[in-house]
GUDO-326978 format. One record per residue (C-alpha): residue in three letters; z, y, x; residue number from 1. Coordinates in steps of 0.001 Angstrom, whole numbers, padded with zeros to 6 digits. Example, Ala and Ser with C-alpha at 12.3 -4.5 7.8 and 13.67 -1.06 7.14 Angstrom:
<sites>
SITE:type:w:v:u:seq
SITE:ala:007800:-004500:012300:1
SITE:ser:007140:-001060:013670:2
</sites>
This chain:
<sites>
SITE:type:w:v:u:seq
SITE:met:005295:028540:042882:1
SITE:ala:009040:028842:043343:2
SITE:gln:009309:030420:039921:3
SITE:asn:007485:027480:038287:4
SITE:thr:009763:025066:040108:5
SITE:thr:012787:026965:038805:6
SITE:val:011487:026842:035228:7
SITE:gln:010778:023114:035491:8
SITE:thr:014218:022481:036965:9
SITE:ala:015870:024481:034181:10
SITE:gly:013946:022515:031568:11
SITE:his:014939:019270:033246:12
SITE:asp:018575:020327:033349:13
SITE:glu:018517:021284:029677:14
SITE:his:017003:017916:028742:15
SITE:his:019515:016105:030933:16
SITE:his:022337:018057:029319:17
SITE:glu:021248:017327:025757:18
SITE:ser:020232:013652:026151:19
SITE:pro:023844:012346:025920:20
SITE:val:023863:013647:022333:21
SITE:val:021276:011067:021315:22
SITE:phe:023031:008355:023334:23
SITE:gly:026317:009225:021630:24
SITE:phe:024623:008925:018265:25
SITE:trp:023440:005440:019187:26
SITE:val:027089:004574:019817:27
SITE:tyr:027972:005918:016370:28
SITE:leu:025268:003753:014795:29
SITE:met:026803:000721:016474:30
SITE:thr:030098:001468:014720:31
SITE:asp:028191:001810:011449:32
SITE:cys:026691:-001619:012100:33
SITE:ile:030218:-003003:012318:34
SITE:ile:031143:-001370:008998:35
SITE:phe:028111:-002735:007173:36
SITE:gly:028444:-006115:008888:37
SITE:thr:032000:-006342:007563:38
SITE:leu:030897:-005405:004049:39
SITE:phe:028116:-007995:004131:40
SITE:ala:030631:-010619:005267:41
SITE:val:032982:-009716:002404:42
SITE:phe:030105:-009943:-000065:43
SITE:ala:029136:-013355:001349:44
SITE:val:032651:-014630:000675:45
SITE:leu:032911:-013181:-002843:46
SITE:arg:029332:-013511:-004086:47
SITE:asn:030161:-016496:-006339:48
SITE:gln:033488:-015166:-007636:49
SITE:phe:032377:-014036:-011104:50
SITE:asn:035650:-014568:-013020:51
SITE:gly:033694:-015282:-016173:52
SITE:gly:031736:-012042:-015781:53
SITE:pro:027988:-011499:-015428:54
SITE:thr:026126:-012825:-012410:55
SITE:gly:023583:-011010:-010301:56
SITE:his:020827:-012989:-011994:57
SITE:glu:021922:-011542:-015330:58
SITE:leu:022387:-007975:-014096:59
SITE:phe:019653:-007135:-011613:60
SITE:glu:016103:-006179:-012555:61
SITE:phe:013326:-006314:-009991:62
SITE:gly:011350:-003350:-011378:63
SITE:gly:013935:-000670:-010680:64
SITE:leu:014887:-002250:-007365:65
SITE:gly:011265:-002272:-006258:66
SITE:leu:010941:001428:-007017:67
SITE:glu:014167:002247:-005167:68
SITE:thr:012968:000281:-002155:69
SITE:ala:009549:001914:-002194:70
SITE:leu:011058:005403:-002306:71
SITE:leu:013323:004758:000666:72
SITE:leu:010662:003035:002772:73
SITE:val:008095:005760:002108:74
SITE:ser:010716:008377:003018:75
SITE:ser:010923:006780:006461:76
SITE:ile:007167:007244:006857:77
SITE:thr:007310:010888:005792:78
SITE:tyr:010165:011513:008210:79
SITE:gly:008007:009972:010932:80
SITE:phe:005283:012490:010100:81
SITE:gly:007921:015206:010434:82
SITE:met:008846:013977:013917:83
SITE:ile:005190:013989:014954:84
SITE:ala:004950:017606:013804:85
SITE:ala:008192:018414:015638:86
SITE:his:006783:017135:018933:87
SITE:lys:003832:019472:018362:88
SITE:ser:006211:022368:017516:89
SITE:gln:004609:022750:014085:90
SITE:val:007680:024134:012340:91
SITE:ser:006101:024626:008919:92
SITE:lys:004912:021012:008818:93
SITE:val:008328:019778:009920:94
SITE:ile:009920:021664:007034:95
SITE:leu:007285:020300:004642:96
SITE:trp:007830:016675:005657:97
SITE:leu:011604:017068:005651:98
SITE:gly:011319:018419:002102:99
SITE:val:009217:015453:000993:100
SITE:thr:011674:013071:002643:101
SITE:phe:014540:014799:000847:102
SITE:leu:012866:014421:-002553:103
SITE:leu:012176:010728:-001967:104
SITE:gly:015753:010146:-000833:105
SITE:leu:017059:012087:-003818:106
SITE:gly:014979:009889:-006111:107
SITE:phe:016494:006799:-004497:108
SITE:val:020063:008057:-004996:109
SITE:gly:019273:009055:-008578:110
SITE:leu:017966:005576:-009423:111
SITE:glu:020980:003976:-007788:112
SITE:leu:023388:006139:-009781:113
SITE:arg:021511:005282:-012978:114
SITE:glu:021832:001585:-012129:115
SITE:phe:025578:001944:-011561:116
SITE:ala:026042:003883:-014810:117
SITE:his:024119:001238:-016769:118
SITE:met:026144:-001617:-015277:119
SITE:ile:029479:000098:-015926:120
SITE:ala:028437:000918:-019506:121
SITE:glu:027742:-002777:-020057:122
SITE:gly:031195:-003723:-018827:123
SITE:ala:030043:-004811:-015371:124
SITE:gly:032078:-002324:-013354:125
SITE:pro:033715:-002958:-009977:126
SITE:asp:036947:-004064:-011668:127
SITE:arg:035238:-006857:-013646:128
SITE:ser:035103:-009471:-010878:129
SITE:ala:035373:-009952:-007120:130
SITE:phe:031579:-010278:-006962:131
SITE:leu:031090:-006889:-008578:132
SITE:ser:033809:-005290:-006442:133
SITE:ala:032018:-006448:-003289:134
SITE:phe:028654:-005398:-004710:135
SITE:phe:029714:-001870:-005657:136
SITE:thr:031526:-001363:-002338:137
SITE:leu:028549:-002409:-000218:138
SITE:val:025790:-000684:-002181:139
SITE:ser:027746:002524:-002802:140
SITE:thr:028627:002768:000906:141
SITE:his:024922:002687:001687:142
SITE:gly:024270:005239:-001046:143
SITE:leu:026958:007507:000380:144
SITE:his:025255:007352:003762:145
SITE:val:021932:008298:002167:146
SITE:thr:023636:011242:000442:147
SITE:cys:025021:012412:003788:148
SITE:gly:021506:012119:005185:149
SITE:leu:020183:014319:002378:150
SITE:ile:022793:016981:003161:151
SITE:trp:021794:016737:006825:152
SITE:ile:018114:017229:005917:153
SITE:val:018889:020364:003915:154
SITE:thr:020958:021713:006803:155
SITE:leu:018096:021227:009264:156
SITE:ile:015583:022803:006886:157
SITE:val:017781:025899:006624:158
SITE:gln:018140:026049:010409:159
SITE:leu:014377:025729:010890:160
SITE:met:013480:028501:008458:161
SITE:gly:012461:031687:010199:162
SITE:thr:011867:029976:013555:163
SITE:thr:008517:029632:015305:164
SITE:glu:009350:026896:017782:165
SITE:ile:011580:023850:018104:166
SITE:pro:014000:024021:021065:167
SITE:glu:015406:020930:022755:168
SITE:arg:018693:021235:020868:169
SITE:met:016914:021117:017505:170
SITE:met:014753:018232:018674:171
SITE:asn:017900:016272:019471:172
SITE:lys:019205:016954:015960:173
SITE:leu:015923:015765:014435:174
SITE:thr:015966:012672:016644:175
SITE:cys:019513:011777:015652:176
SITE:leu:018669:012162:011971:177
SITE:ser:015567:010041:012511:178
SITE:leu:017700:007249:013981:179
SITE:phe:020145:007567:011084:180
SITE:trp:017452:007537:008396:181
SITE:his:015591:004542:009818:182
SITE:phe:018907:002721:010251:183
SITE:leu:019597:003195:006535:184
SITE:asp:016178:001733:005766:185
SITE:ile:017009:-001380:007772:186
SITE:val:020379:-001722:006031:187
SITE:trp:018718:-001341:002633:188
SITE:ile:016207:-004086:003423:189
SITE:cys:019188:-006341:004159:190
SITE:val:020897:-005248:000921:191
SITE:phe:017708:-005753:-001094:192
SITE:thr:017111:-009209:000365:193
SITE:tyr:020617:-010649:000625:194
SITE:val:022427:-008928:-002243:195
SITE:tyr:019734:-008465:-004873:196
SITE:leu:016986:-011048:-004305:197
SITE:ala:019344:-013851:-003284:198
SITE:ser:021478:-013166:-006370:199
SITE:met:018445:-013173:-008666:200
SITE:ile:017127:-016511:-007460:201
</sites>
């Protein structure tokens, strides 16, 4: 009985020790909110400063944007499946779902880069107008965050390979990445609605 109590106490202490990691990551996300809030505010100020250049209505196409959005939103669902598997200590399924999430995120970044390349080739680069400068800064900052998330996913997959269980430390890493990935989804919905759709109307 005493031994079981000791084991439970040790597990409680380990959880108590690791939980500040997730709390600290919440604090980081709050600072990211400030960054994106600032970029949205800048875009709001400059969204009509075209300097004779193309407008969002002339540049943006709903088809590609819809596919980008679908890829990122579905990747949030697949990551959720990965977290469910993690709570069941099903390592192979966690790796599988992380891999699927990575591919969906990679597809999103690829489409975004293709969009940027097409716009720049048509003379609608970030130096063309204040509107485009604000657009490229905001959207590319989000894309950079997604790229960092992809690197994080690969890192966790490598760390999970060869293991048979998911310790508390790894669960905290998966939880932090989950918060990060879902946060990027929320930001993208704001970008899609306010930057793209509002500019196309």
